[in-house]
C-alpha positions as CSV (number, residue, x, y, z in Angstrom):
1,X,-16.4,-4.6,5.4
2,X,-15.3,-7.7,3.3
3,X,-14.2,-11.1,4.7
4,X,-10.6,-11.7,3.6
5,X,-9.9,-14.2,0.8
6,X,-6.6,-16.1,0.6
7,X,-4.7,-17.2,-2.5
8,X,-1.5,-19.1,-2.3
9,X,1.2,-19.5,-5.0
10,X,4.0,-22.0,-5.3
11,X,6.7,-19.3,-5.7
12,X,7.3,-15.7,-5.0
13,X,7.6,-15.0,-8.7
14,X,4.2,-16.5,-9.3
15,X,2.8,-14.4,-6.4
16,X,4.1,-11.2,-7.8
17,X,2.9,-11.9,-11.3
18,X,-0.6,-12.6,-9.9
19,X,-0.5,-9.4,-7.9
20,X,0.4,-7.4,-11.0
21,X,-2.4,-9.0,-13.0
22,X,-4.8,-8.1,-10.1
23,X,-3.5,-4.5,-10.2
24,X,-4.3,-4.2,-13.9
25,X,-7.7,-5.8,-13.6
26,X,-8.8,-3.6,-10.7
27,X,-7.7,-0.4,-12.4
28,X,-9.3,-1.3,-15.7
29,X,-12.6,-2.3,-14.0
30,X,-12.6,0.9,-12.0
31,X,-12.1,3.0,-15.1
32,X,-14.8,1.1,-16.9
33,X,-17.3,1.7,-14.0
34,X,-16.3,5.3,-13.0
35,X,-14.1,6.7,-15.8
36,X,-11.2,7.0,-13.4
37,X,-9.2,4.9,-10.9
38,X,-6.9,5.4,-8.0
39,X,-4.2,3.1,-6.5
40,X,-2.2,3.3,-3.3
41,X,1.3,1.9,-3.9
42,X,3.5,0.0,-1.5
43,X,7.3,-0.2,-1.4
44,X,9.7,-3.0,-0.6
45,X,11.2,-5.5,-3.0
46,X,7.9,-7.3,-3.7
47,X,6.0,-4.1,-4.2
48,X,8.5,-2.7,-6.7
49,X,8.8,-5.9,-8.6
50,X,5.0,-5.9,-9.0
51,X,5.3,-2.4,-10.6
52,X,7.9,-3.8,-13.0
53,X,5.5,-6.6,-14.0
54,X,2.7,-4.0,-14.6
55,X,5.1,-2.0,-16.8
56,X,5.6,-5.2,-18.9
57,X,1.9,-6.1,-19.2
58,X,-0.2,-3.0,-18.5
59,X,-3.3,-4.3,-20.3
60,X,-5.9,-1.7,-21.1
61,X,-5.0,0.8,-18.3
62,X,-5.7,4.4,-19.3
63,X,-2.7,6.0,-17.6
64,X,-4.2,9.5,-18.0
65,X,-7.1,8.6,-15.8
66,X,-5.2,7.1,-12.9
67,X,-4.4,8.7,-9.5
68,X,-1.3,7.4,-7.7
69,X,-0.8,7.6,-3.9
70,X,1.6,5.9,-1.5
71,X,0.7,4.1,1.6
72,X,3.8,5.4,3.4
73,X,7.0,7.1,2.7
74,X,10.4,7.6,4.3
75,X,10.9,11.3,5.2
76,X,14.1,11.7,3.3
77,X,15.5,14.4,0.8
78,X,14.2,14.7,-2.7
79,X,15.7,12.0,-5.0
80,X,16.9,9.8,-2.1
81,X,17.0,6.2,-3.6
82,X,15.4,4.9,-0.4
83,X,12.2,6.8,-1.0
84,X,9.3,4.6,-2.3
85,X,8.4,7.3,-4.8
86,X,11.9,7.2,-6.4
87,X,11.8,3.4,-6.7
88,X,8.2,3.4,-8.1
89,X,9.1,6.0,-10.7
90,X,12.1,4.0,-11.8
91,X,10.1,0.7,-11.9
92,X,6.9,2.1,-13.6
93,X,5.9,5.7,-13.5
94,X,8.7,7.2,-15.6
95,X,7.9,4.7,-18.4
96,X,4.1,5.2,-18.8
97,X,2.1,8.3,-19.7
98,X,0.7,9.2,-16.3
99,X,-0.6,12.7,-15.7
100,X,1.9,14.3,-13.4
101,X,-0.9,16.2,-11.7
102,X,-2.4,12.9,-10.7
103,X,0.7,11.5,-9.0
104,X,0.6,12.4,-5.3
105,X,3.9,11.8,-3.5
106,X,4.5,13.0,0.1
107,X,6.7,15.9,0.9
108,X,10.4,15.3,1.2
109,X,12.6,16.4,4.1
110,X,14.3,18.9,1.8
111,X,11.1,20.3,0.4
112,X,8.8,23.1,1.3
113,X,7.6,21.4,4.5
114,X,10.7,20.1,6.3
115,X,8.7,19.5,9.5
116,X,7.2,16.0,9.3
117,X,4.0,17.1,11.0
118,X,3.5,19.8,8.4
119,X,4.4,17.3,5.7
120,X,1.8,14.9,7.0
121,X,-0.7,17.7,6.9
122,X,0.0,18.5,3.3
123,X,-0.4,14.8,2.3
124,X,-3.5,14.6,4.4
125,X,-5.0,17.5,2.4
126,X,-4.3,15.7,-0.9
127,X,-5.8,12.5,0.4
128,X,-8.9,14.2,1.8
129,X,-9.4,16.1,-1.5
130,X,-9.3,12.9,-3.5
131,X,-11.6,11.0,-1.1
132,X,-14.1,13.9,-1.0
133,X,-14.3,13.8,-4.8
134,X,-14.3,10.0,-5.4
135,X,-15.4,8.5,-2.1
136,X,-12.6,5.9,-1.9
137,X,-9.3,4.6,-3.2
138,X,-10.0,1.8,-5.7
139,X,-7.0,-0.4,-4.8
140,X,-4.7,-0.3,-1.8
141,X,-1.5,-2.5,-2.2
142,X,0.1,-3.6,1.0
143,X,3.2,-5.5,1.9
144,X,3.7,-6.8,5.5
145,X,6.6,-7.1,7.8
146,X,7.5,-10.1,9.9
147,X,5.9,-8.5,13.0
148,X,2.7,-7.7,11.0
149,X,3.3,-4.0,10.1
150,X,1.7,-2.5,7.1
151,X,2.6,0.9,5.6
152,X,4.5,2.5,8.6
153,X,2.0,1.2,11.1
154,X,3.9,-0.9,13.6
155,X,2.5,-2.9,16.6
156,X,1.5,-0.8,19.6
157,X,2.4,2.6,18.2
158,X,0.3,5.8,18.2
159,X,0.1,5.7,14.4
160,X,-1.6,2.3,14.6
161,X,-3.9,3.4,17.4
162,X,-5.0,6.4,15.3
163,X,-8.8,6.2,14.8
164,X,-9.7,9.4,12.9
165,X,-6.8,11.0,11.0
166,X,-6.1,9.6,7.6
167,X,-2.4,10.5,7.5
168,X,0.1,10.9,10.4
169,X,3.8,11.4,10.9
170,X,5.6,8.4,12.5
171,X,8.7,10.0,14.2
172,X,9.9,6.9,16.1
173,X,9.7,4.1,13.6
174,X,11.3,0.9,14.9
175,X,12.5,0.3,11.4
176,X,14.9,2.9,10.0
177,X,14.6,5.6,9.0
178,X,12.8,6.7,12.1
179,X,10.7,9.5,10.5
180,X,8.0,8.5,8.0
181,X,4.7,9.7,6.7
182,X,2.0,7.0,6.6
183,X,-1.7,6.4,5.8
184,X,-3.5,5.1,8.9
185,X,-5.9,2.2,9.3
186,X,-8.9,4.5,8.7
187,X,-7.4,5.5,5.4
188,X,-6.8,1.8,4.4
189,X,-10.4,1.1,5.1
190,X,-11.4,3.9,2.7
191,X,-10.3,1.5,-0.1
192,X,-12.7,-0.5,-2.2
193,X,-10.1,-3.3,-2.7
194,X,-7.2,-4.1,-0.4
195,X,-4.5,-6.5,-1.6
196,X,-1.9,-7.8,0.8
197,X,1.2,-9.4,-1.0
198,X,3.3,-11.4,1.4
199,X,6.2,-13.8,0.9
200,X,8.6,-15.7,3.1
201,X,8.4,-18.1,6.0
202,X,9.5,-15.3,8.5
203,X,6.1,-13.8,8.0
204,X,4.0,-16.9,8.4
205,X,3.2,-16.5,12.0
206,X,1.9,-12.9,11.5
207,X,-0.1,-14.0,8.5
208,X,-1.8,-16.7,10.5
209,X,-2.4,-14.3,13.4
210,X,-4.0,-11.6,11.2
211,X,-6.3,-14.1,9.5
212,X,-7.3,-15.7,12.8
213,X,-8.6,-12.5,14.4
214,X,-5.6,-10.8,16.0
215,X,-6.0,-7.3,17.3
216,X,-4.7,-4.7,14.8
217,X,-2.7,-3.2,17.7
218,X,-0.8,-6.5,17.9
219,X,-0.8,-7.3,14.2
220,X,-1.6,-4.1,12.2
221,X,-2.2,-6.1,9.0
222,X,-5.3,-7.6,10.8
223,X,-6.9,-4.1,10.4
224,X,-6.4,-3.9,6.7
225,X,-9.9,-4.4,5.3
226,X,-11.4,-3.2,2.0
227,X,-15.0,-2.1,1.7
228,X,-15.6,-4.5,-1.2
229,X,-12.8,-7.0,-1.1
230,X,-9.7,-7.9,1.0
231,X,-7.3,-10.5,-0.6
232,X,-4.2,-12.0,0.8
233,X,-1.8,-13.2,-1.9
234,X,0.8,-15.5,-0.3
235,X,3.6,-17.7,-1.4
236,X,3.7,-21.2,0.1
237,X,6.3,-20.1,2.7
238,X,4.2,-17.3,4.0
239,X,1.2,-19.7,4.2
240,X,3.1,-22.3,6.2
241,X,1.1,-21.7,9.4
242,X,-2.3,-21.7,7.8
243,X,-4.5,-24.8,7.6
244,X,-4.0,-26.8,4.4
245,X,-6.8,-25.9,2.0
C-alpha cells in the first residue's frame, strides 16, 4: 500500500482544476499501459464540478475504452436529481462518447431490484466481474465529510467495519437519505490510485486525523489507500490543521 501524498491549493477552484487534470492524466496513462481504464466517481459539489472541468478539457481520453463506476449511490427512483449518476451524466457522461455498456450505475429503488440488499448484490456482481478481468480500478475519486466519511462509509457503522464484501447496502445512513449502496474499504483498496479531494475548514480536523494515523472506524477516510498511490488534494482551509510545509 502507498504512503499518502498531500498537495495543497490556495482556492477550491484551483483544487478542483488540479483534480480534473489528475483524472485525465491517470485515465490516459492507464489506457496507454493497458489499453483500457476504469474510474470510480464521487458525488457532491466538488466531485460534480470536477467532472465539468474534465468535460471542458478531456485531453486524450479514449471514452470508448473507459469503465465508469460510482463509489456510492443514494437508493432513490430512476432519474431522481439527488442520485450521483444523474448529476454525473448531466455534468459529463451525456456529453462524451462513452460506451453505455461500460457505464455501471447501481440499481434504483424503482428498478428491477427494489430491495437494497438485492440491489447491492447486483452492483457487487458488476464490480467483481470488472475486478476479476482487470485486477483493479485505475482511479478512485473520493470526497470526504466533516466527520471523515467517504462513499457512504460513516464512522462506527457496519459498512465501515466490513472486511470482505466489496459492496454493501447502508440502510441507516446518518446523512439522508438513509438507504444507500456503497463500495467498502476493501473495494477502495482494490484501486491503483486513490484521490481524495477535500475543501473547507470544517473538514480540517478530520483531514489531520486521517493523515496522522486515525483508525478507519473513527475516520473512514484513513482507510482509503491505493495500491500504487494515495493523494490528498486540499484547499488551504482543509489543510488548516496540518503542519506548515
